[in-house]
The first five atom37 places (N, CA, C, CB, O) and aatype in JSON, in Angstrom:
{
  "aatype": [20, 20, 20, 20, 20, 20, 20, 20, 20, 20, 20, 20, 20, 20, 20, 20, 20, 20, 20, 20, 20, 20, 20, 20, 20, 20, 20, 20, 20, 20, 20, 20, 20, 20, 20, 20, 20, 20, 20, 20, 20, 20, 20, 20, 20, 20, 20, 20, 20, 20, 20, 20, 20, 20, 20, 20, 20, 20, 20, 20, 20, 20, 20, 20, 20, 20, 20, 20, 20, 20, 20, 20, 20, 20, 20, 20, 20, 20, 20, 20, 20, 20, 20, 20, 20, 20, 20, 20, 20, 20, 20, 20, 20, 20, 20, 20, 20, 20, 20, 20, 20, 20, 20, 20, 20, 20, 20, 20, 20, 20, 20, 20, 20, 20, 20, 20, 20, 20, 20],
  "atom_mask": [
    [1, 1, 1, 1, 1],
    [1, 1, 1, 1, 1],
    [1, 1, 1, 1, 1],
    [1, 1, 1, 1, 1],
    [1, 1, 1, 1, 1],
    [1, 1, 1, 1, 1],
    [1, 1, 1, 1, 1],
    [1, 1, 1, 1, 1],
    [1, 1, 1, 1, 1],
    [1, 1, 1, 1, 1],
    [1, 1, 1, 1, 1],
    [1, 1, 1, 1, 1],
    [1, 1, 1, 1, 1],
    [1, 1, 1, 1, 1],
    [1, 1, 1, 1, 1],
    [1, 1, 1, 1, 1],
    [1, 1, 1, 1, 1],
    [1, 1, 1, 1, 1],
    [1, 1, 1, 1, 1],
    [1, 1, 1, 1, 1],
    [1, 1, 1, 1, 1],
    [1, 1, 1, 1, 1],
    [1, 1, 1, 1, 1],
    [1, 1, 1, 1, 1],
    [1, 1, 1, 1, 1],
    [1, 1, 1, 1, 1],
    [1, 1, 1, 1, 1],
    [1, 1, 1, 1, 1],
    [1, 1, 1, 1, 1],
    [1, 1, 1, 1, 1],
    [1, 1, 1, 1, 1],
    [1, 1, 1, 1, 1],
    [1, 1, 1, 1, 1],
    [1, 1, 1, 1, 1],
    [1, 1, 1, 1, 1],
    [1, 1, 1, 1, 1],
    [1, 1, 1, 1, 1],
    [1, 1, 1, 1, 1],
    [1, 1, 1, 1, 1],
    [1, 1, 1, 1, 1],
    [1, 1, 1, 1, 1],
    [1, 1, 1, 1, 1],
    [1, 1, 1, 1, 1],
    [1, 1, 1, 1, 1],
    [1, 1, 1, 1, 1],
    [1, 1, 1, 1, 1],
    [1, 1, 1, 1, 1],
    [1, 1, 1, 1, 1],
    [1, 1, 1, 1, 1],
    [1, 1, 1, 1, 1],
    [1, 1, 1, 1, 1],
    [1, 1, 1, 1, 1],
    [1, 1, 1, 1, 1],
    [1, 1, 1, 1, 1],
    [1, 1, 1, 1, 1],
    [1, 1, 1, 1, 1],
    [1, 1, 1, 1, 1],
    [1, 1, 1, 1, 1],
    [1, 1, 1, 1, 1],
    [1, 1, 1, 1, 1],
    [1, 1, 1, 1, 1],
    [1, 1, 1, 1, 1],
    [1, 1, 1, 1, 1],
    [1, 1, 1, 1, 1],
    [1, 1, 1, 1, 1],
    [1, 1, 1, 1, 1],
    [1, 1, 1, 1, 1],
    [1, 1, 1, 1, 1],
    [1, 1, 1, 1, 1],
    [1, 1, 1, 1, 1],
    [1, 1, 1, 1, 1],
    [1, 1, 1, 1, 1],
    [1, 1, 1, 1, 1],
    [1, 1, 1, 1, 1],
    [1, 1, 1, 1, 1],
    [1, 1, 1, 1, 1],
    [1, 1, 1, 1, 1],
    [1, 1, 1, 1, 1],
    [1, 1, 1, 1, 1],
    [1, 1, 1, 1, 1],
    [1, 1, 1, 1, 1],
    [1, 1, 1, 1, 1],
    [1, 1, 1, 1, 1],
    [1, 1, 1, 1, 1],
    [1, 1, 1, 1, 1],
    [1, 1, 1, 1, 1],
    [1, 1, 1, 1, 1],
    [1, 1, 1, 1, 1],
    [1, 1, 1, 1, 1],
    [1, 1, 1, 1, 1],
    [1, 1, 1, 1, 1],
    [1, 1, 1, 1, 1],
    [1, 1, 1, 1, 1],
    [1, 1, 1, 1, 1],
    [1, 1, 1, 1, 1],
    [1, 1, 1, 1, 1],
    [1, 1, 1, 1, 1],
    [1, 1, 1, 1, 1],
    [1, 1, 1, 1, 1],
    [1, 1, 1, 1, 1],
    [1, 1, 1, 1, 1],
    [1, 1, 1, 1, 1],
    [1, 1, 1, 1, 1],
    [1, 1, 1, 1, 1],
    [1, 1, 1, 1, 1],
    [1, 1, 1, 1, 1],
    [1, 1, 1, 1, 1],
    [1, 1, 1, 1, 1],
    [1, 1, 1, 1, 1],
    [1, 1, 1, 1, 1],
    [1, 1, 1, 1, 1],
    [1, 1, 1, 1, 1],
    [1, 1, 1, 1, 1],
    [1, 1, 1, 1, 1],
    [1, 1, 1, 1, 1],
    [1, 1, 1, 1, 1],
    [1, 1, 1, 1, 1],
    [1, 1, 1, 1, 1],
    [1, 1, 1, 1, 1]
  ],
  "atom_positions": [
    [[-15.14, -38.2, -18.23], [-14.18, -37.73, -17.26], [-13.83, -38.86, -16.31], [-14.72, -36.5, -16.49], [-14.7, -39.63, -15.89]],
    [[-12.56, -38.97, -15.97], [-12.14, -40.04, -15.06], [-12.64, -39.77, -13.66], [-10.61, -40.19, -15.07], [-13.0, -38.64, -13.32]],
    [[-12.66, -40.83, -12.84], [-13.11, -40.66, -11.46], [-12.19, -39.71, -10.71], [-13.17, -42.0, -10.75], [-12.65, -38.91, -9.9]],
    [[-10.87, -39.79, -10.98], [-9.93, -38.9, -10.31], [-10.22, -37.45, -10.7], [-8.47, -39.29, -10.66], [-10.23, -36.57, -9.84]],
    [[-10.45, -37.2, -11.97], [-10.77, -35.86, -12.43], [-12.03, -35.33, -11.76], [-10.94, -35.84, -13.94], [-12.1, -34.16, -11.38]],
    [[-13.01, -36.19, -11.63], [-14.26, -35.83, -10.95], [-14.0, -35.46, -9.5], [-15.26, -36.96, -11.04], [-14.56, -34.49, -9.0]],
    [[-13.16, -36.25, -8.83], [-12.83, -36.0, -7.43], [-12.12, -34.66, -7.27], [-11.94, -37.14, -6.87], [-12.43, -33.89, -6.36]],
    [[-11.17, -34.38, -8.16], [-10.46, -33.1, -8.1], [-11.41, -31.94, -8.35], [-9.32, -33.08, -9.13], [-11.31, -30.91, -7.69]],
    [[-12.31, -32.09, -9.29], [-13.29, -31.04, -9.6], [-14.18, -30.76, -8.39], [-14.17, -31.46, -10.81], [-14.45, -29.61, -8.06]],
    [[-14.61, -31.83, -7.72], [-15.45, -31.67, -6.54], [-14.7, -30.94, -5.43], [-15.94, -33.04, -6.04], [-15.27, -30.09, -4.75]],
    [[-13.43, -31.27, -5.24], [-12.64, -30.61, -4.2], [-12.45, -29.13, -4.54], [-11.26, -31.3, -4.04], [-12.52, -28.27, -3.67]],
    [[-12.21, -28.84, -5.81], [-12.07, -27.45, -6.24], [-13.34, -26.66, -6.04], [-11.65, -27.4, -7.69], [-13.31, -25.52, -5.58]],
    [[-14.47, -27.27, -6.38], [-15.77, -26.62, -6.2], [-16.05, -26.39, -4.71], [-16.9, -27.47, -6.83], [-16.54, -25.33, -4.33]],
    [[-15.74, -27.37, -3.89], [-15.94, -27.22, -2.44], [-15.09, -26.06, -1.9], [-15.57, -28.54, -1.69], [-15.54, -25.3, -1.05]],
    [[-13.87, -25.92, -2.41], [-13.01, -24.82, -1.96], [-13.6, -23.47, -2.41], [-11.59, -24.99, -2.51], [-13.57, -22.51, -1.64]],
    [[-14.12, -23.4, -3.62], [-14.76, -22.17, -4.08], [-15.89, -21.78, -3.14], [-15.3, -22.35, -5.51], [-16.05, -20.6, -2.82]],
    [[-16.68, -22.74, -2.7], [-17.77, -22.44, -1.78], [-17.25, -22.01, -0.41], [-18.68, -23.65, -1.63], [-17.89, -21.18, 0.24]],
    [[-16.13, -22.53, 0.04], [-15.52, -22.08, 1.31], [-15.1, -20.61, 1.2], [-14.29, -22.96, 1.68], [-15.35, -19.81, 2.1]],
    [[-14.47, -20.27, 0.08], [-14.03, -18.89, -0.13], [-15.25, -17.98, -0.25], [-13.14, -18.77, -1.4], [-15.26, -16.88, 0.3]],
    [[-16.26, -18.44, -0.96], [-17.48, -17.65, -1.11], [-18.09, -17.36, 0.26], [-18.51, -18.39, -2.0], [-18.46, -16.21, 0.53]],
    [[-18.21, -18.36, 1.12], [-18.77, -18.17, 2.46], [-17.94, -17.17, 3.27], [-18.86, -19.52, 3.19], [-18.48, -16.35, 4.0]],
    [[-16.63, -17.26, 3.13], [-15.72, -16.33, 3.81], [-16.01, -14.89, 3.39], [-14.25, -16.7, 3.5], [-16.08, -14.0, 4.24]],
    [[-16.16, -14.67, 2.1], [-16.41, -13.33, 1.59], [-17.82, -12.83, 1.95], [-16.23, -13.3, 0.07], [-17.99, -11.65, 2.25]],
    [[-18.8, -13.7, 1.94], [-20.17, -13.32, 2.33], [-20.18, -12.86, 3.79], [-21.15, -14.51, 2.13], [-20.86, -11.9, 4.14]],
    [[-19.43, -13.55, 4.65], [-19.34, -13.15, 6.07], [-18.74, -11.76, 6.22], [-18.51, -14.17, 6.87], [-18.97, -11.09, 7.22]],
    [[-17.98, -11.33, 5.24], [-17.36, -10.0, 5.27], [-18.2, -8.95, 4.54], [-15.98, -10.07, 4.65], [-17.74, -7.85, 4.28]],
    [[-19.45, -9.32, 4.21], [-20.39, -8.33, 3.68], [-20.46, -8.24, 2.17], [-20.05, -7.03, 4.21], [-21.12, -7.33, 1.65]],
    [[-19.81, -9.14, 1.45], [-19.83, -9.1, -0.01], [-20.99, -9.9, -0.56], [-18.5, -9.63, -0.58], [-21.42, -10.89, 0.03]],
    [[-21.49, -9.47, -1.69], [-22.37, -10.28, -2.52], [-21.43, -11.0, -3.48], [-23.49, -9.42, -3.28], [-20.61, -10.37, -4.14]],
    [[-21.56, -12.32, -3.55], [-20.59, -13.11, -4.31], [-21.29, -13.85, -5.45], [-19.85, -14.11, -3.39], [-22.28, -14.55, -5.24]],
    [[-20.74, -13.67, -6.65], [-21.22, -14.38, -7.83], [-20.17, -15.41, -8.21], [-21.5, -13.39, -9.02], [-18.98, -15.1, -8.29]],
    [[-20.61, -16.63, -8.44], [-19.69, -17.71, -8.79], [-19.81, -18.03, -10.27], [-19.99, -18.97, -7.95], [-20.9, -18.23, -10.8]],
    [[-18.65, -18.07, -10.94], [-18.62, -18.46, -12.35], [-18.56, -19.98, -12.41], [-17.38, -17.8, -13.11], [-17.53, -20.58, -12.07]],
    [[-19.62, -20.61, -12.83], [-19.68, -22.07, -12.85], [-18.88, -22.65, -14.0], [-21.13, -22.54, -12.96], [-18.8, -22.06, -15.07]],
    [[-18.29, -23.78, -13.76], [-17.62, -24.52, -14.81], [-16.28, -23.95, -15.23], [-18.49, -24.59, -15.98], [-15.76, -24.32, -16.29]],
    [[-15.71, -23.08, -14.45], [-14.4, -22.49, -14.77], [-14.37, -21.89, -16.17], [-13.31, -23.54, -14.64], [-13.36, -22.01, -16.87]],
    [[-15.44, -21.26, -16.57], [-15.53, -20.72, -17.92], [-14.99, -19.29, -18.03], [-16.94, -20.75, -18.38], [-14.73, -18.82, -19.14]],
    [[-14.82, -18.62, -16.93], [-14.36, -17.25, -16.99], [-12.96, -17.1, -16.41], [-15.32, -16.34, -16.25], [-12.36, -18.07, -15.96]],
    [[-12.45, -15.89, -16.42], [-11.1, -15.64, -15.92], [-11.02, -15.69, -14.4], [-10.62, -14.29, -16.4], [-9.93, -15.84, -13.84]],
    [[-12.16, -15.58, -13.71], [-12.19, -15.64, -12.25], [-13.25, -16.64, -11.82], [-12.46, -14.24, -11.63], [-14.24, -16.86, -12.52]],
    [[-13.04, -17.23, -10.65], [-14.02, -18.16, -10.11], [-15.12, -17.43, -9.37], [-13.34, -19.17, -9.18], [-16.29, -17.84, -9.4]],
    [[-14.75, -16.33, -8.7], [-15.71, -15.56, -7.91], [-15.57, -14.08, -8.21], [-15.52, -15.83, -6.41], [-14.47, -13.57, -8.4]],
    [[-16.71, -13.4, -8.24], [-16.73, -11.94, -8.32], [-17.46, -11.45, -7.09], [-17.43, -11.44, -9.66], [-18.6, -11.84, -6.83]],
    [[-16.81, -10.6, -6.32], [-17.34, -10.14, -5.04], [-17.64, -8.64, -5.12], [-16.33, -10.45, -3.88], [-16.79, -7.84, -5.52]],
    [[-18.85, -8.29, -4.74], [-19.31, -6.91, -4.85], [-19.76, -6.4, -3.49], [-20.46, -6.8, -5.87], [-20.4, -7.11, -2.72]],
    [[-19.41, -5.14, -3.22], [-19.81, -4.51, -1.97], [-19.96, -3.02, -2.26], [-18.75, -4.77, -0.81], [-19.07, -2.41, -2.87]],
    [[-21.07, -2.41, -1.83], [-21.27, -0.99, -2.1], [-20.08, -0.15, -1.61], [-22.56, -0.51, -1.44], [-19.54, -0.38, -0.53]],
    [[-19.71, 0.82, -2.42], [-18.65, 1.77, -2.1], [-17.26, 1.15, -1.95], [-19.0, 2.48, -0.85], [-16.37, 1.76, -1.36]],
    [[-17.08, -0.04, -2.48], [-15.76, -0.68, -2.47], [-15.45, -1.21, -3.86], [-15.7, -1.83, -1.41], [-16.35, -1.5, -4.65]],
    [[-14.17, -1.33, -4.14], [-13.72, -1.86, -5.42], [-14.15, -3.33, -5.55], [-12.18, -1.73, -5.57], [-14.02, -4.1, -4.6]],
    [[-14.65, -3.69, -6.72], [-15.02, -5.08, -6.96], [-13.8, -5.98, -6.85], [-15.7, -5.25, -8.34], [-12.68, -5.56, -7.17]],
    [[-14.02, -7.21, -6.4], [-12.93, -8.16, -6.19], [-13.15, -9.36, -7.11], [-12.85, -8.61, -4.7], [-14.24, -9.93, -7.16]],
    [[-12.1, -9.73, -7.83], [-12.11, -10.96, -8.62], [-11.21, -11.95, -7.9], [-11.63, -10.72, -10.11], [-10.1, -11.61, -7.49]],
    [[-11.7, -13.18, -7.74], [-10.93, -14.2, -7.01], [-10.77, -15.44, -7.88], [-11.62, -14.56, -5.67], [-11.74, -15.95, -8.44]],
    [[-9.55, -15.91, -7.96], [-9.24, -17.19, -8.59], [-8.94, -18.16, -7.46], [-8.02, -17.08, -9.61], [-8.08, -17.89, -6.62]],
    [[-9.63, -19.29, -7.41], [-9.5, -20.25, -6.31], [-8.72, -21.48, -6.77], [-10.88, -20.67, -5.78], [-8.97, -22.03, -7.84]],
    [[-7.76, -21.89, -5.94], [-6.96, -23.08, -6.24], [-6.86, -23.94, -4.99], [-5.54, -22.69, -6.74], [-6.34, -23.51, -3.97]],
    [[-7.36, -25.15, -5.08], [-7.23, -26.14, -4.01], [-6.25, -27.18, -4.52], [-8.64, -26.78, -3.62], [-6.6, -28.02, -5.35]],
    [[-5.03, -27.13, -4.02], [-3.98, -27.96, -4.61], [-3.19, -28.72, -3.57], [-3.05, -27.1, -5.42], [-3.06, -28.31, -2.41]],
    [[-2.66, -29.86, -4.01], [-1.74, -30.63, -3.21], [-0.33, -30.22, -3.62], [-1.97, -32.18, -3.38], [-0.1, -29.82, -4.76]],
    [[0.58, -30.32, -2.73], [2.0, -30.05, -2.95], [2.24, -28.66, -3.51], [2.6, -31.09, -3.88], [1.8, -27.68, -2.93]],
    [[2.94, -28.57, -4.65], [3.47, -27.26, -5.04], [3.01, -26.76, -6.4], [4.94, -27.31, -5.03], [3.74, -26.03, -7.07]],
    [[1.81, -27.12, -6.82], [1.34, -26.63, -8.12], [0.96, -25.16, -8.04], [0.15, -27.46, -8.6], [0.21, -24.75, -7.16]],
    [[1.47, -24.4, -8.95], [0.96, -23.08, -9.25], [1.59, -22.65, -10.57], [1.27, -22.05, -8.1], [2.7, -23.07, -10.9]],
    [[0.9, -21.83, -11.29], [1.34, -21.41, -12.61], [1.54, -19.9, -12.63], [0.33, -21.84, -13.69], [0.58, -19.14, -12.49]],
    [[2.78, -19.48, -12.82], [3.04, -18.04, -12.9], [2.35, -17.44, -14.11], [4.55, -17.78, -12.98], [1.9, -16.29, -14.06]],
    [[2.25, -18.19, -15.19], [1.57, -17.68, -16.37], [0.09, -17.46, -16.08], [1.75, -18.65, -17.56], [-0.47, -16.43, -16.45]],
    [[-0.54, -18.42, -15.43], [-1.96, -18.28, -15.1], [-2.18, -17.09, -14.15], [-2.49, -19.59, -14.45], [-3.14, -16.35, -14.3]],
    [[-1.27, -16.93, -13.19], [-1.36, -15.79, -12.27], [-1.21, -14.47, -13.03], [-0.3, -15.9, -11.17], [-1.94, -13.52, -12.77]],
    [[-0.26, -14.43, -13.94], [-0.03, -13.21, -14.72], [-1.23, -12.86, -15.58], [1.22, -13.37, -15.6], [-1.62, -11.69, -15.66]],
    [[-1.81, -13.84, -16.23], [-2.99, -13.6, -17.06], [-4.17, -13.1, -16.21], [-3.39, -14.88, -17.81], [-4.92, -12.22, -16.63]],
    [[-4.32, -13.68, -15.03], [-5.4, -13.27, -14.13], [-5.16, -11.83, -13.66], [-5.51, -14.23, -12.92], [-6.09, -11.03, -13.59]],
    [[-3.92, -11.52, -13.33], [-3.57, -10.17, -12.89], [-3.85, -9.15, -14.0], [-2.08, -10.1, -12.47], [-4.35, -8.06, -13.73]],
    [[-3.55, -9.51, -15.23], [-3.82, -8.62, -16.36], [-5.32, -8.41, -16.55], [-3.2, -9.19, -17.65], [-5.75, -7.29, -16.81]],
    [[-6.1, -9.47, -16.41], [-7.56, -9.35, -16.48], [-8.06, -8.34, -15.44], [-8.23, -10.73, -16.26], [-8.87, -7.47, -15.75]],
    [[-7.56, -8.47, -14.22], [-8.0, -7.58, -13.14], [-7.61, -6.13, -13.41], [-7.41, -8.03, -11.8], [-8.38, -5.21, -13.14]],
    [[-6.41, -5.94, -13.95], [-5.98, -4.59, -14.31], [-6.88, -3.99, -15.38], [-4.52, -4.6, -14.79], [-7.3, -2.84, -15.28]],
    [[-7.16, -4.79, -16.39], [-7.98, -4.33, -17.52], [-9.35, -3.85, -17.05], [-8.14, -5.44, -18.55], [-9.87, -2.85, -17.53]],
    [[-9.95, -4.58, -16.11], [-11.3, -4.26, -15.66], [-11.32, -3.6, -14.28], [-12.14, -5.52, -15.63], [-12.38, -3.5, -13.65]],
    [[-10.16, -3.14, -13.82], [-10.03, -2.41, -12.56], [-10.69, -3.14, -11.39], [-10.64, -1.02, -12.7], [-11.55, -2.59, -10.69]],
    [[-10.26, -4.38, -11.19], [-10.76, -5.2, -10.09], [-9.62, -5.49, -9.12], [-11.39, -6.53, -10.61], [-8.46, -5.6, -9.54]],
    [[-9.93, -5.61, -7.85], [-8.94, -6.11, -6.91], [-8.69, -7.57, -7.3], [-9.41, -5.96, -5.41], [-9.63, -8.29, -7.64]],
    [[-7.45, -8.0, -7.25], [-7.06, -9.28, -7.82], [-6.55, -10.22, -6.72], [-5.97, -9.08, -8.89], [-5.44, -10.07, -6.22]],
    [[-7.38, -11.19, -6.34], [-7.03, -12.09, -5.24], [-6.89, -13.52, -5.74], [-8.1, -12.01, -4.13], [-7.76, -14.05, -6.43]],
    [[-5.78, -14.12, -5.38], [-5.5, -15.54, -5.65], [-5.73, -16.26, -4.33], [-4.02, -15.77, -6.21], [-4.93, -16.14, -3.41]],
    [[-6.82, -17.01, -4.23], [-7.14, -17.77, -3.02], [-6.64, -19.19, -3.22], [-8.69, -17.74, -2.7], [-6.93, -19.82, -4.24]],
    [[-5.89, -19.68, -2.25], [-5.36, -21.03, -2.42], [-5.38, -21.78, -1.12], [-3.95, -20.99, -2.98], [-5.49, -21.21, -0.03]],
    [[-5.26, -23.08, -1.26], [-5.41, -24.0, -0.15], [-4.43, -25.14, -0.37], [-6.89, -24.53, -0.03], [-4.8, -26.2, -0.88]],
    [[-3.18, -24.92, 0.01], [-2.21, -26.01, -0.1], [-2.47, -26.99, 1.03], [-0.74, -25.49, -0.05], [-2.69, -26.59, 2.18]],
    [[-2.46, -28.25, 0.7], [-2.59, -29.26, 1.76], [-1.82, -30.49, 1.36], [-4.08, -29.6, 2.01], [-1.58, -30.75, 0.18]],
    [[-1.43, -31.24, 2.35], [-0.69, -32.48, 2.11], [-1.61, -33.45, 1.38], [-0.17, -33.1, 3.43], [-2.82, -33.42, 1.56]],
    [[-1.03, -34.32, 0.55], [-1.86, -35.27, -0.22], [-2.8, -36.12, 0.63], [-0.97, -36.18, -1.01], [-3.85, -36.54, 0.16]],
    [[-2.43, -36.38, 1.89], [-3.27, -37.21, 2.74], [-4.31, -36.41, 3.53], [-2.41, -37.99, 3.69], [-5.08, -36.99, 4.3]],
    [[-4.33, -35.1, 3.35], [-5.29, -34.24, 4.06], [-6.39, -33.78, 3.12], [-4.57, -33.02, 4.68], [-6.14, -33.55, 1.93]],
    [[-7.59, -33.66, 3.64], [-8.71, -33.19, 2.82], [-8.76, -31.68, 2.71], [-10.01, -33.71, 3.38], [-9.17, -31.13, 1.69]],
    [[-8.34, -31.01, 3.79], [-8.43, -29.55, 3.8], [-7.17, -28.95, 4.38], [-9.66, -29.09, 4.59], [-6.48, -29.55, 5.21]],
    [[-6.9, -27.76, 3.92], [-5.8, -26.99, 4.47], [-6.33, -25.64, 4.91], [-4.65, -26.83, 3.44], [-7.54, -25.42, 4.97]],
    [[-5.42, -24.73, 5.21], [-5.82, -23.4, 5.63], [-5.93, -22.49, 4.4], [-4.8, -22.81, 6.64], [-5.03, -22.47, 3.56]],
    [[-7.02, -21.77, 4.28], [-7.2, -20.84, 3.17], [-6.17, -19.72, 3.28], [-8.64, -20.26, 3.14], [-5.91, -19.2, 4.36]],
    [[-5.6, -19.37, 2.14], [-4.66, -18.25, 2.09], [-5.07, -17.36, 0.93], [-3.19, -18.75, 1.94], [-5.62, -17.82, -0.07]],
    [[-4.79, -16.07, 1.08], [-5.16, -15.1, 0.06], [-3.95, -14.27, -0.3], [-6.32, -14.2, 0.55], [-3.22, -13.78, 0.56]],
    [[-3.75, -14.12, -1.6], [-2.62, -13.36, -2.12], [-3.18, -12.25, -3.0], [-1.62, -14.28, -2.92], [-3.88, -12.52, -3.97]],
    [[-2.87, -11.0, -2.66], [-3.29, -9.87, -3.48], [-2.24, -9.7, -4.57], [-3.46, -8.55, -2.61], [-1.15, -9.19, -4.31]],
    [[-2.56, -10.12, -5.78], [-1.57, -10.13, -6.86], [-1.15, -8.74, -7.3], [-2.13, -10.88, -8.05], [-0.1, -8.58, -7.93]],
    [[-1.94, -7.72, -6.97], [-1.57, -6.35, -7.35], [-0.28, -5.93, -6.66], [-2.7, -5.37, -7.0], [0.45, -5.08, -7.17]],
    [[0.01, -6.51, -5.51], [1.17, -6.11, -4.72], [2.34, -7.08, -4.82], [0.76, -5.97, -3.28], [3.26, -7.03, -4.0]],
    [[2.32, -7.95, -5.82], [3.34, -8.98, -5.91], [3.94, -9.02, -7.31], [2.76, -10.36, -5.55], [3.22, -8.92, -8.31]],
    [[5.25, -9.15, -7.37], [5.93, -9.38, -8.64], [5.91, -10.89, -8.88], [7.42, -8.81, -8.62], [6.68, -11.64, -8.29]],
    [[5.02, -11.31, -9.76], [4.78, -12.74, -9.96], [6.02, -13.47, -10.46], [3.64, -12.94, -10.95], [6.27, -14.61, -10.07]],
    [[6.8, -12.84, -11.31], [7.97, -13.52, -11.87], [8.98, -13.93, -10.8], [8.66, -12.63, -12.88], [9.75, -14.87, -11.01]],
    [[8.98, -13.26, -9.66], [9.93, -13.61, -8.61], [9.27, -14.37, -7.46], [10.6, -12.36, -8.07], [9.92, -14.63, -6.44]],
    [[8.01, -14.74, -7.59], [7.29, -15.46, -6.57], [7.86, -16.88, -6.41], [5.79, -15.52, -6.9], [8.14, -17.55, -7.4]],
    [[8.02, -17.31, -5.18], [8.57, -18.66, -4.93], [7.57, -19.51, -4.14], [9.92, -18.57, -4.15], [6.63, -18.99, -3.53]],
    [[7.78, -20.81, -4.17], [6.95, -21.73, -3.41], [7.04, -21.43, -1.92], [7.35, -23.18, -3.68], [6.06, -21.57, -1.19]],
    [[8.21, -21.02, -1.46], [8.38, -20.72, -0.04], [7.47, -19.57, 0.38], [9.85, -20.37, 0.27], [6.89, -19.59, 1.47]],
    [[7.33, -18.57, -0.49], [6.42, -17.46, -0.18], [4.98, -17.92, -0.11], [6.56, -16.35, -1.22], [4.22, -17.49, 0.75]],
    [[4.6, -18.8, -1.01], [3.23, -19.32, -1.02], [2.95, -20.18, 0.19], [2.97, -20.11, -2.28], [1.82, -20.19, 0.69]],
    [[3.94, -20.9, 0.66], [3.75, -21.82, 1.77], [3.67, -21.12, 3.12], [4.87, -22.83, 1.8], [3.27, -21.73, 4.11]],
    [[4.03, -19.85, 3.18], [4.01, -19.12, 4.46], [2.61, -18.94, 4.98], [4.66, -17.76, 4.31], [2.42, -18.35, 6.05]]
  ]
}
């Protein structure tokens, strides 16, 4: 793996841990899928509440994939999970941005725009 790829992986993993800490503070037990092997990065469980699946994206500029979002949304529907897309857009010269959460169940992905994500 190239050094750049390693750096990006580390930043993505660090963002997953930020989201995990956020959810733990809200009373969830959080399981992390290591190595991006599953459809979600985090599975969050809380008694008497619907399980939450979270896909985490730490990205520069305007990367996002409607197809990836749609596939993740379908996974959540199939297994009756709340479907959260956690993302962290930041300028290329910044290490961190503000965490944002998008509940994909309430969004028509095909009409989603970068402007909506940047809000």
